[in-house]
C-alpha positions as a Markdown table, in Angstrom:
| # | Residue | x | y | z |
|---|---|---|---|---|
| 1 | Met | 0.0 | 0.0 | 0.0 |
| 2 | Glu | 2.8 | 2.4 | 0.9 |
| 3 | Asn | 4.7 | 1.6 | -2.3 |
| 4 | Ala | 1.6 | 2.1 | -4.3 |
| 5 | Leu | 1.0 | 5.5 | -2.7 |
| 6 | Leu | 4.6 | 6.5 | -3.4 |
| 7 | Thr | 4.6 | 5.3 | -7.0 |
| 8 | Asp | 1.1 | 6.4 | -8.1 |
| 9 | Leu | 0.7 | 9.7 | -6.2 |
| 10 | Leu | 3.7 | 11.1 | -4.4 |
| 11 | Leu | 6.4 | 10.6 | -7.0 |
| 12 | Pro | 4.4 | 12.0 | -10.0 |
| 13 | Gly | 3.1 | 14.8 | -7.8 |
| 14 | Ala | 6.6 | 15.8 | -6.6 |
| 15 | Leu | 8.0 | 15.6 | -10.1 |
| 16 | Ala | 5.1 | 17.7 | -11.5 |
| 17 | Leu | 5.9 | 20.4 | -8.9 |
| 18 | Ile | 9.6 | 20.3 | -9.7 |
| 19 | Met | 8.9 | 20.6 | -13.4 |
| 20 | Thr | 6.5 | 23.5 | -12.8 |
| 21 | Ser | 9.4 | 25.3 | -11.0 |
| 22 | Leu | 11.5 | 24.7 | -14.1 |
| 23 | Gly | 8.8 | 26.3 | -16.2 |
| 24 | Leu | 8.8 | 29.3 | -14.0 |
| 25 | Ala | 12.4 | 29.9 | -15.0 |
| 26 | Leu | 11.9 | 29.5 | -18.8 |
| 27 | Thr | 10.8 | 31.8 | -21.5 |
| 28 | Pro | 10.2 | 31.2 | -25.3 |
| 29 | Ala | 13.7 | 32.7 | -25.8 |
| 30 | Asp | 15.2 | 29.6 | -24.2 |
| 31 | Phe | 13.8 | 27.5 | -27.0 |
| 32 | Arg | 14.6 | 30.0 | -29.7 |
| 33 | Arg | 18.2 | 30.0 | -28.6 |
| 34 | Val | 18.7 | 26.8 | -30.6 |
| 35 | Leu | 18.6 | 29.0 | -33.7 |
| 36 | Thr | 20.9 | 31.7 | -32.3 |
| 37 | Ala | 23.5 | 29.4 | -30.8 |
| 38 | Pro | 23.1 | 26.2 | -32.8 |
| 39 | Arg | 26.6 | 24.7 | -32.3 |
| 40 | Gly | 26.6 | 24.6 | -28.5 |
| 41 | Val | 23.0 | 23.4 | -28.3 |
| 42 | Ala | 23.5 | 20.8 | -31.0 |
| 43 | Ile | 26.6 | 19.3 | -29.3 |
| 44 | Gly | 24.9 | 19.3 | -25.9 |
| 45 | Met | 21.8 | 17.7 | -27.3 |
| 46 | Leu | 23.8 | 15.0 | -29.1 |
| 47 | Asn | 25.4 | 14.1 | -25.8 |
| 48 | Leu | 22.1 | 14.1 | -24.0 |
| 49 | Ala | 20.0 | 12.3 | -26.5 |
| 50 | Leu | 22.6 | 9.7 | -27.8 |
| 51 | Ile | 25.9 | 9.6 | -26.0 |
| 52 | Ser | 24.5 | 9.4 | -22.5 |
| 53 | Pro | 22.1 | 6.5 | -23.1 |
| 54 | Leu | 24.8 | 4.6 | -25.0 |
| 55 | Leu | 27.3 | 5.1 | -22.1 |
| 56 | Ala | 24.6 | 3.8 | -19.8 |
| 57 | Phe | 24.2 | 0.7 | -22.0 |
| 58 | Thr | 28.0 | 0.2 | -21.9 |
| 59 | Met | 28.3 | 0.6 | -18.1 |
| 60 | Ala | 25.3 | -1.8 | -17.5 |
| 61 | Thr | 27.1 | -4.4 | -19.7 |
| 62 | Val | 30.6 | -3.8 | -18.2 |
| 63 | Phe | 29.3 | -4.1 | -14.7 |
| 64 | Asp | 27.1 | -7.1 | -15.6 |
| 65 | Leu | 24.0 | -5.6 | -13.9 |
| 66 | Pro | 20.9 | -7.7 | -13.5 |
| 67 | Pro | 18.3 | -7.0 | -16.3 |
| 68 | Glu | 16.0 | -4.7 | -14.2 |
| 69 | Leu | 18.9 | -2.7 | -12.8 |
| 70 | Ala | 20.5 | -2.4 | -16.3 |
| 71 | Val | 17.3 | -1.0 | -17.7 |
| 72 | Gly | 17.0 | 1.4 | -14.8 |
| 73 | Leu | 20.5 | 2.7 | -15.5 |
| 74 | Val | 19.7 | 3.2 | -19.2 |
| 75 | Leu | 16.5 | 5.0 | -18.1 |
| 76 | Leu | 18.6 | 7.3 | -16.0 |
| 77 | Gly | 21.0 | 7.9 | -18.9 |
| 78 | Ala | 18.1 | 8.8 | -21.2 |
| 79 | Ser | 16.6 | 11.2 | -18.8 |
| 80 | Pro | 17.0 | 15.0 | -19.4 |
| 81 | Gly | 19.1 | 17.4 | -17.5 |
| 82 | Gly | 17.6 | 19.1 | -14.5 |
| 83 | Thr | 17.5 | 22.4 | -12.7 |
| 84 | Thr | 20.3 | 21.4 | -10.4 |
| 85 | Ala | 22.6 | 21.3 | -13.4 |
| 86 | Asn | 21.6 | 24.9 | -14.2 |
| 87 | Met | 22.4 | 25.9 | -10.6 |
| 88 | Leu | 25.8 | 24.2 | -10.6 |
| 89 | Thr | 26.6 | 25.7 | -14.0 |
| 90 | His | 26.0 | 29.1 | -12.6 |
| 91 | Leu | 28.2 | 28.4 | -9.6 |
| 92 | Ala | 30.9 | 27.1 | -12.0 |
| 93 | Arg | 30.7 | 30.3 | -14.0 |
| 94 | Gly | 29.7 | 28.3 | -17.0 |
| 95 | Asp | 27.3 | 29.2 | -19.8 |
| 96 | Thr | 24.1 | 29.3 | -17.8 |
| 97 | Ala | 22.0 | 30.3 | -20.8 |
| 98 | Leu | 23.2 | 27.2 | -22.7 |
| 99 | Ser | 22.5 | 25.0 | -19.7 |
| 100 | Val | 18.9 | 26.4 | -19.3 |
| 101 | Thr | 18.3 | 25.9 | -23.0 |
| 102 | Met | 19.5 | 22.3 | -23.0 |
| 103 | Thr | 17.3 | 21.5 | -19.9 |
| 104 | Ala | 14.3 | 23.0 | -21.6 |
| 105 | Ile | 14.8 | 21.2 | -24.9 |
| 106 | Ser | 15.8 | 17.9 | -23.4 |
| 107 | Ser | 12.8 | 18.0 | -21.1 |
| 108 | Val | 10.5 | 18.3 | -24.1 |
| 109 | Cys | 12.4 | 15.6 | -26.1 |
| 110 | Ser | 12.2 | 13.3 | -23.1 |
| 111 | Val | 8.7 | 12.4 | -24.3 |
| 112 | Met | 10.4 | 10.6 | -27.2 |
| 113 | Thr | 13.9 | 9.6 | -25.8 |
| 114 | Val | 12.8 | 8.1 | -22.5 |
| 115 | Pro | 10.2 | 5.7 | -23.9 |
| 116 | Leu | 12.5 | 4.8 | -26.8 |
| 117 | Phe | 15.5 | 3.8 | -24.8 |
| 118 | Leu | 13.4 | 2.2 | -22.1 |
| 119 | Ala | 11.9 | -0.1 | -24.8 |
| 120 | Leu | 15.3 | -0.8 | -26.4 |
| 121 | Ser | 17.0 | -1.6 | -23.1 |
| 122 | Thr | 14.1 | -3.8 | -22.0 |
| 123 | Ala | 14.5 | -5.9 | -25.1 |
| 124 | His | 18.3 | -5.8 | -25.1 |
| 125 | Phe | 18.8 | -6.9 | -21.5 |
| 126 | Gly | 15.8 | -9.3 | -21.5 |
| 127 | Ala | 14.1 | -7.7 | -18.6 |
| 128 | Asp | 11.1 | -10.1 | -18.7 |
| 129 | Asp | 10.0 | -9.4 | -15.2 |
| 130 | Ile | 9.0 | -5.8 | -16.2 |
| 131 | Gly | 6.5 | -7.2 | -18.7 |
| 132 | Asp | 5.5 | -5.5 | -21.9 |
| 133 | Val | 6.5 | -1.9 | -21.8 |
| 134 | Ser | 3.8 | 0.1 | -23.6 |
| 135 | Met | 5.4 | 2.9 | -25.5 |
| 136 | Leu | 2.2 | 4.8 | -25.7 |
| 137 | Gly | 1.6 | 4.5 | -22.0 |
| 138 | Val | 5.2 | 5.7 | -21.1 |
| 139 | Val | 4.9 | 8.6 | -23.6 |
| 140 | Ala | 1.6 | 9.6 | -21.9 |
| 141 | Lys | 3.1 | 9.4 | -18.5 |
| 142 | Val | 6.3 | 11.4 | -19.4 |
| 143 | Phe | 4.1 | 14.0 | -21.2 |
| 144 | Ala | 1.9 | 14.4 | -18.1 |
| 145 | Ile | 4.7 | 14.8 | -15.6 |
| 146 | Thr | 7.0 | 16.9 | -17.7 |
| 147 | Ile | 5.5 | 18.9 | -20.6 |
| 148 | Val | 2.2 | 19.8 | -18.9 |
| 149 | Pro | 3.8 | 21.2 | -15.7 |
| 150 | Val | 6.6 | 23.0 | -17.6 |
| 151 | Ser | 4.0 | 24.6 | -19.9 |
| 152 | Phe | 2.0 | 25.6 | -16.9 |
| 153 | Gly | 5.0 | 27.2 | -15.2 |
| 154 | Met | 5.8 | 29.2 | -18.3 |
| 155 | Trp | 2.2 | 30.3 | -18.5 |
| 156 | Leu | 2.3 | 31.5 | -14.9 |
| 157 | Arg | 5.5 | 33.4 | -15.6 |
| 158 | Gly | 4.0 | 35.1 | -18.7 |
| 159 | Arg | 0.7 | 35.9 | -16.8 |
| 160 | Trp | 2.1 | 37.2 | -13.6 |
| 161 | Pro | 5.9 | 37.9 | -14.1 |
| 162 | Asp | 6.2 | 40.2 | -11.0 |
| 163 | Arg | 4.6 | 37.7 | -8.7 |
| 164 | Val | 6.7 | 34.9 | -10.1 |
| 165 | Ala | 9.9 | 36.9 | -9.7 |
| 166 | Ile | 9.1 | 37.4 | -6.0 |
| 167 | Ala | 8.0 | 33.8 | -5.3 |
| 168 | Tyr | 10.6 | 32.0 | -7.5 |
| 169 | Pro | 13.5 | 31.7 | -4.9 |
| 170 | Arg | 11.1 | 30.1 | -2.4 |
| 171 | Val | 9.7 | 27.8 | -5.1 |
| 172 | Gln | 13.2 | 26.8 | -6.1 |
| 173 | Ala | 14.1 | 25.9 | -2.5 |
| 174 | Ile | 10.9 | 23.9 | -2.2 |
| 175 | Ser | 11.6 | 22.0 | -5.4 |
| 176 | Leu | 15.1 | 21.1 | -4.2 |
| 177 | Ser | 13.6 | 19.9 | -1.0 |
| 178 | Leu | 11.1 | 17.8 | -2.9 |
| 179 | Phe | 13.9 | 16.3 | -5.0 |
| 180 | Leu | 15.8 | 15.2 | -1.8 |
| 181 | Leu | 12.6 | 13.8 | -0.3 |
| 182 | Val | 11.9 | 11.8 | -3.5 |
| 183 | Val | 15.4 | 10.3 | -3.4 |
| 184 | Val | 15.1 | 9.5 | 0.3 |
| 185 | Gly | 11.6 | 8.1 | -0.2 |
| 186 | Ala | 12.7 | 5.9 | -3.1 |
| 187 | Ile | 15.6 | 4.5 | -1.1 |
| 188 | Ala | 13.5 | 3.9 | 2.0 |
| 189 | Ser | 10.7 | 2.2 | 0.1 |
| 190 | Glu | 13.1 | -0.2 | -1.6 |
| 191 | Tyr | 15.6 | -0.4 | 1.2 |
| 192 | Glu | 16.3 | -4.1 | 0.9 |
| 193 | Val | 16.6 | -4.0 | -2.9 |
| 194 | Val | 19.0 | -1.0 | -2.6 |
| 195 | Val | 21.1 | -2.7 | 0.0 |
| 196 | Asp | 21.3 | -6.0 | -2.0 |
| 197 | Asn | 22.4 | -4.2 | -5.1 |
| 198 | Ile | 24.2 | -1.1 | -3.9 |
| 199 | Glu | 27.7 | -2.4 | -4.6 |
| 200 | Ala | 27.0 | -3.2 | -8.3 |
| 201 | Val | 24.8 | -0.2 | -8.9 |
| 202 | Ala | 27.0 | 2.3 | -7.2 |
| 203 | Gly | 30.0 | 1.3 | -9.3 |
| 204 | Ala | 28.1 | 1.4 | -12.5 |
| 205 | Ala | 26.3 | 4.7 | -11.7 |
| 206 | Leu | 29.6 | 6.4 | -10.6 |
| 207 | Ala | 31.3 | 5.1 | -13.7 |
| 208 | Leu | 28.4 | 6.5 | -15.8 |
| 209 | Asn | 28.6 | 9.8 | -14.1 |
| 210 | Val | 32.3 | 10.3 | -14.5 |
| 211 | Ala | 32.4 | 9.0 | -18.1 |
| 212 | Ala | 29.4 | 11.2 | -19.1 |
| 213 | Met | 31.0 | 14.4 | -17.8 |
| 214 | Thr | 34.5 | 13.5 | -19.2 |
| 215 | Val | 33.3 | 12.4 | -22.7 |
| 216 | Ser | 30.9 | 15.4 | -23.0 |
| 217 | Phe | 33.5 | 17.9 | -21.9 |
| 218 | Thr | 36.1 | 16.4 | -24.2 |
| 219 | Met | 33.8 | 16.4 | -27.2 |
| 220 | Ser | 32.9 | 20.0 | -26.5 |
| 221 | Arg | 36.5 | 21.1 | -26.4 |
| 222 | Val | 37.3 | 19.1 | -29.6 |
| 223 | Ala | 34.4 | 20.9 | -31.2 |
| 224 | Arg | 36.1 | 24.2 | -30.2 |
| 225 | Leu | 33.5 | 25.3 | -27.7 |
| 226 | Asp | 34.9 | 27.5 | -25.0 |
| 227 | Ser | 35.4 | 26.5 | -21.4 |
| 228 | Arg | 32.2 | 28.0 | -20.2 |
| 229 | Gln | 30.1 | 26.2 | -22.8 |
| 230 | Ser | 31.9 | 22.9 | -22.2 |
| 231 | Thr | 31.3 | 23.3 | -18.5 |
| 232 | Ala | 27.5 | 23.7 | -19.1 |
| 233 | Ile | 27.4 | 20.6 | -21.3 |
| 234 | Ala | 29.4 | 18.4 | -18.9 |
| 235 | Leu | 27.2 | 19.3 | -15.9 |
| 236 | Glu | 24.1 | 18.7 | -18.0 |
| 237 | Leu | 25.3 | 15.2 | -18.6 |
| 238 | Gly | 26.5 | 14.6 | -15.1 |
| 239 | Val | 23.4 | 15.9 | -13.2 |
| 240 | His | 20.3 | 14.3 | -14.7 |
| 241 | Asn | 16.7 | 14.8 | -13.8 |
| 242 | Ser | 16.8 | 11.6 | -11.7 |
| 243 | Thr | 13.4 | 12.4 | -10.3 |
| 244 | Leu | 11.9 | 11.6 | -13.7 |
| 245 | Ala | 13.9 | 8.3 | -13.9 |
| 246 | Ile | 12.7 | 7.3 | -10.4 |
| 247 | Ala | 9.1 | 8.2 | -11.1 |
| 248 | Val | 8.9 | 6.4 | -14.4 |
| 249 | Gly | 10.9 | 3.4 | -13.2 |
| 250 | Ala | 9.0 | 2.9 | -10.0 |
| 251 | Ser | 5.7 | 3.0 | -12.0 |
| 252 | Leu | 6.9 | -0.1 | -14.0 |
| 253 | Ala | 9.0 | -2.1 | -11.6 |
| 254 | His | 10.5 | -0.9 | -8.3 |
| 255 | Glu | 13.9 | -2.2 | -9.2 |
| 256 | Leu | 14.1 | 0.2 | -12.1 |
| 257 | Ser | 14.2 | 3.2 | -9.7 |
| 258 | Val | 17.2 | 1.9 | -7.7 |
| 259 | Pro | 20.0 | 3.1 | -10.1 |
| 260 | Ala | 18.6 | 6.7 | -10.3 |
| 261 | Ala | 18.2 | 6.8 | -6.5 |
| 262 | Val | 21.7 | 5.6 | -5.9 |
| 263 | Tyr | 23.1 | 8.0 | -8.6 |
| 264 | Ser | 21.4 | 10.9 | -6.9 |
| 265 | Thr | 23.1 | 10.3 | -3.6 |
| 266 | Phe | 26.5 | 11.2 | -5.1 |
| 267 | Met | 26.0 | 13.3 | -8.2 |
| 268 | Phe | 26.0 | 16.4 | -6.0 |
| 269 | Ile | 29.5 | 15.5 | -4.8 |
| 270 | Thr | 30.9 | 14.8 | -8.3 |
| 271 | Gly | 29.0 | 17.6 | -10.0 |
| 272 | Gly | 29.8 | 20.0 | -7.1 |
| 273 | Thr | 33.5 | 19.1 | -7.2 |
| 274 | Phe | 33.7 | 19.6 | -11.0 |
| 275 | Ala | 31.8 | 23.0 | -10.7 |
| 276 | Trp | 34.2 | 24.2 | -8.0 |
| 277 | Ala | 37.2 | 23.3 | -10.1 |
| 278 | Met | 35.8 | 24.9 | -13.3 |
| 279 | Ser | 34.8 | 28.1 | -11.4 |
| 280 | Arg | 38.4 | 28.9 | -11.0 |
| 281 | Arg | 39.3 | 28.0 | -14.6 |
| 282 | Asn | 36.3 | 29.9 | -16.0 |
| 283 | Thr | 37.1 | 33.1 | -14.1 |
| 284 | Gly | 37.9 | 35.8 | -16.7 |
| 285 | Val | 36.8 | 33.6 | -19.7 |
| 286 | Pro | 34.8 | 35.9 | -22.0 |
| 287 | Val | 31.3 | 35.0 | -23.1 |
| 288 | Ala | 31.3 | 32.9 | -26.3 |
| 289 | Thr | 31.0 | 34.7 | -29.6 |
| 290 | Glu | 27.7 | 32.8 | -30.4 |
| 291 | Pro | 24.8 | 35.0 | -29.2 |
| 292 | Thr | 23.9 | 33.0 | -26.1 |
| 293 | Ala | 22.1 | 35.7 | -24.2 |
| 294 | Glu | 21.9 | 35.3 | -20.5 |
| 295 | Pro | 18.6 | 33.8 | -19.4 |
| 296 | Ala | 16.1 | 36.3 | -18.0 |
| 297 | Gln | 15.5 | 35.9 | -14.3 |
| 298 | Pro | 12.0 | 34.8 | -13.3 |
């Protein structure tokens, strides 16, 4: 009963509120920026939509995870970036506008990428205990807990910009608290499963985190993006919207939420350490020549 309440009501509700807070920080300009700064956005989205899920496939195979945990790791790898990545990018003196844009676009694209890689990984790893994964059902679920609340948040900002500007810091703090509660709740509800698999999952999740940030940062530098843009892309790959992975995974099979819950317990440490190191490196780095305007404050 408690697991059903967490899966069917609390997790989706918390995620909807978190995604609404994301919408409060977005404007249509964040989506139009893909036209004004195409190179940075394109490289970032390539990493988010393809490289990250493929790295998750690789780590699940290398660490020989059980099928359900392997699918959960891929589900995490296919999830979009989150608002925490935006915050860490700002602290790292990275390209915050690029970070916000990638979060916005990847959140919209998650309606396609999450169900697609969920179905592919289920078939690849033979996760028969999950049962038949309905693409339409997962698409509807992701749409309801991402696109709808993000759109609602953007509508609120457009309708009452002054009120949103005053309330946003408090809303952001609440959304971060909800995120932490979701992670704690997911771990507590599946305590035995987490304990039984923590060694294998922690190694695979940490390897995915480090590899994703390293590969994405390297690709960005090879593509001649500057340090600030590369920082934003690396943090977007290292700090996923694990709440989405937990909510979607728990609605299908509780084991699927374990990798995202474990990942969330240390991504702040790795992401924060990287942000601290890059903040020193990015000091004095000029803004990129691509017109990546700073995001408007809510």
